[in-house]
Every structure is written in structure tokens, then in C-alpha cells.
N, C-alpha and C positions, 0 to 999 in steps of 0.2 A: 100595612106593616103589622107585625105581631107584637103583642105586649112583651115587656122585658121578662126574661127568664133567668133562672139561677144556674150559673156555671161555677162550680166550686174552684176550678183552676184559674178562672178569670183570663184565660188565654183564648183568643179568638180561634174558632174552629170553622173551617170552610168545608162543606160537604156537598157533592153533586149527587142528588137522589136519582136512582135509576128511573128513567121515564118521568122525571119530575123536576122541581126547581133546584136552584143553587141555594143552600141554606147556610147562613153565616150566623154563628152563635158565639157570644162571649162579651168581653168588655172592649168596645171599640167605638170609633167615631165614624159616622156615615154622612156624607153630604149629598143631598138629592139634586136633581137638575135645576131646581129653583134656588139653590144655594143654602137651603135650610140644613143645619147640622144637628144630628141627633147623636148624643154621646152616652156611654154607660153600658151596663150589662143589658144585653138585648138579643133577640133572635129576629132575623129578617129572612124572607123567602123571595128570591129573585126569579122571575119568569124565564124559562128557556124555550118554551113552545112558541112564543110570539103572539099568542092569542088572548092574553089577559086583557081585560077591559080596564085594569088598574095598573098598567105598565109604569114602572118596571116590576111591580109587585105581583107575585103569584096569586091568582084567585082560583086555582085548581081547574082551569080550563083544560089543562093537559089531560085530565081524566076523560075528557070528551074527545079531543082532537089528537092526542098523543104528542110526543116530543120528536120533532124531525132530527134525523142523523145524530 
């Protein structure tokens, strides 16, 4: 997970990067599969290629294997 970033609007933004991860940035809460909740101003990158060794987080494996469909 990426360190907190500053978003002056404080409104969550969800962006699907071309051939890359889903990026969510803003002020929001996120609950991971273990039930841990992270809240506040942040940016997270979620894997779409399925190859990350840190699932569900993007570790840039898509740069090597690409993003299917």
C-alpha cells in the first residue's frame, strides 16, 4: 500500500490506469481481507494483472507480464 497522499478535494477518485492497476486516491476507508480498516487521506494501487506477489496490492508486475483483457 502506498503512503498517504494529499488530495485537496478530499473526494475519492478511482482511476483505471491503461495496462496498469486500479488507483484509488482521496479520503476514504478501506477494509482488507483480514478485516483491518485503514481510513483517511490515502492512495492505494490494486492489482489487475493477477501476478502481484503482494495481492491485492500492485507491485508493478504488470510491467513484465502485461494486463490481460
